Structures are given as C-alpha cells and as structure tokens.
N, C-alpha and C positions, 0 to 999 in steps of 0.2 A: 372601548375607550373613546371612540368618536362620538358615540351617543352621549357619554358622560360629559365630554367637552362641549357638545352642543347645548346640553341642559345647563351646565354651569355657566356657559358664556351668556345664555339668555338671562340668567338670574345674577350674572356677575356684577351688574351695576348696583344691585341691592345687597350684596353680601361682602363688600370689601372689608378687610379686617379692621382697618382704622375708621371705617364709617360707623357712626353711632346712631344714624337715622336712616329711615327708609321712606321712599316716596310711594304712597299707595293712593290711587285715585286723586292725584294732585294734592294730597295732604302729606306733610312730613310727619312721620311718626318717630318718636325717639326710641332708640334701641335700649331695652332694659336687659340686664343679665338674665340668663335662662336658669331657672331653678334646678337643683340637683336631680329631681325626679325626671326632668326632661333628658338629662344626660344619661340616666339609667335607661330610659326608654330608647334612646339612640343606641346605647350599647347593646340593648336587647335586639334591636333591628339589625345592627351590624353582625351580631352573633348568629342570627338566623341566616344571614348571607354566607356565613363561614368564611368571610374574607374581609379582614379589617383594612387591607391595603388594596382597595379596589382600583385605585389609580393614583396618579401623582396629585390629583386635586381632591383628595379625601376631605380635607378641612373645608374646602368650598362646598362640597356636597353636604357636609354636616351643617354648615351655616344655612344653606338653602332649606334643608330639612327643618332646622330650628325655626326659621322664619315662617315657613309654610305652617308648621304646627301652631305657631303663635298667631299669625295673621290670616292664614287661609287654610284652616284645618280640613276643609272639604276637598282640597287638592292633595293633602298629605298622603292618603292611601294610593292615589294615582301615581304620585311621585315615588313612593316606596315600591310599588309594583314595577314601575319603569326601571328604577335602579336595580331591583331584583332581576328583572328580565335581562338588563344589560350585563349584570354580573354572570348570570347563568349562560347567556350567549357567549360571553367572553370565555367562560370555563369550557363550554362546548367547543368553541373554536380552538382553544388551547389543547383540549383533548384530541381533536382532529389533527392539529398540527403535530402533537406528540406522536400520534399513531402514524402519520405520514413520515415523520422523521425517523421513527423506529423502523418502519418498512424500508425506507431508503437506506438506513444504516444496515439492516439485515441484507438487503440487496447488494449494498457495497461490500459487506463482509463476504457474502457468497461469491461475488465477482472477484474480489481480491484473492479468496481461497482458490478459485478456479484458475486465476492467472498464476498464482504461486505453483499450483500443481502442473499447469502447462509448462511453466519455466523449469520446474524440476524434471519433468519428462523430457523437455528439450535438452536440458543439460545432460541427462543420462544418455540420450541418443548421441549428443555431441561427444560425450566421453567415450561411448562405445565406438563411434566412428573414428575418433582419434586413436583409440587403442588398436582398432583394426588397421588403420593407416600406418601406425608405427610398426605394428607386427608385419604388415606387408612390406614396408620399407626395410625393416631389419632382415626379412626373408630375402628380399632382392639383393641387399648388400651381402648377405651370407652366400647366396648363390653365386654372385659375382666373384667373391673371394674363393669359393670352392672351385669355380671354373678356372680362375687364375692359377690356383694350386694344381689343378688337374693338368693344365697346360705346362706348368713348370715340371710336373712329374713326367709328362710325356716327353718333354725336351730332355730331361735328365736320363730317361730310359733310352732315348735315341742317342744321346751322347755316350751312355754306357755301351750301347750296342756298337756304336762307331769305334769306341775305344777298344772293345773286345775284338772287333774285326781288325783294327790296326795291330793290336797285340798279337792276334793270331797270325796276321800277315807277317808281322815283324818276326815272330817266332818261326814261322814257316821260312821266311827269307833267311833267317839266321841258321836254321837247320839246313836249308838248301846250301847256303854258303859254307857251313861247316862240312856238310857232306861233300861239297865240291873240293874243299880244302883237303879233306881226308882222302878223297879219290886222287887228287893230285899227289898228295904225299905217298899214297900207296903206289901210284905209277912211278914215282920217283924212286921209291924203295925197290921196286921191281926192276927198274932199269939200272 
C-alpha cells in the first residue's frame, strides 16, 4: 500500500477527479473522456491482478493508468508491472502475516490446552489432598470419640467394680451383723 500511495501521490496533481486538464511539458492538455475499449483494457488488467480492491486509492490508480495510456504509453507497461509487483508483494506479505497469525493461534491454542490440562491436574491433586485431609480429620475425630468412649467404659467398669465391692462388703457386713444377732439370740436363748 505504501508503494501505491507513493505512486499515486506523485501523479496526484495530474489525476484529481474534478480536474479536466493535465500539465505535460508546460502545456495544458484538456482531458477527454476515455473510450469504452480503454475501460475494458483496464478491467482486463485488474482481472489479471485478481484483486479489484488493491487499496483505498483504486480510482486514483485507474486515473493514472488511463492518463499514462493516453499521454505516455511507453510508461504504461512499467506502471502495470509496478502495480502488479505491489499487489503481489502485498499478497505475499498478507500470506506471511496469515501464516504467522495461524502459527501464533496454534501456539496459543496448544498453550491454552496445556494450561487447562495443568489446571485440571492441579484441581485433581487438590481434590485428592482435600479428600485425604477430610478422611484424616474424620479418622482423628473418630479416634478421639472412641478413646472418650473407652475412657467412659473404663470408668463405668471401675464404678461397677466399686459397687460390686460395696455390695459384697455390705452383704458381708449384713451377714456378719445377722450372724452376730443370731449368735446373741442363741446365747440368750441358752441362758
């Protein structure tokens, strides 16, 4: 596009749309409408380029081409080659740009995929760590409760044992007392 702008700006003074004359070697030449065959030739030239929208200044290039064809035909082929080269270079640059863009897009997609896989793996590891942590925490709580219940059981067994001893002592004391009472009664009866 830079080449085209340079070209058209050099010829810009002679191809303004409202200008109907052209200064050539200090002579003003009146602009006459271009015949239909010239338009067909232009269309053929543009078709060869396979790009009708070469740049924003398409009409200016067309006017330069028409003027060269009319007033300086010996430069027309050079101009056509120049425009063809510019268009081809532009297409080559565009293809390179598209290739680089495609590679960057593929690299981005691969990197994104790798990051997603890393995140998935990290999440799975965190989930497993959390599951293990919860399991360990529940196990610790269960063990604490189990130990508390075992202490309660031990205390209850100790209380039972103490009660059994008291009961046994109480029964023994009662039997001893009854035995003493019976012995006294027997002595009384004997006397």
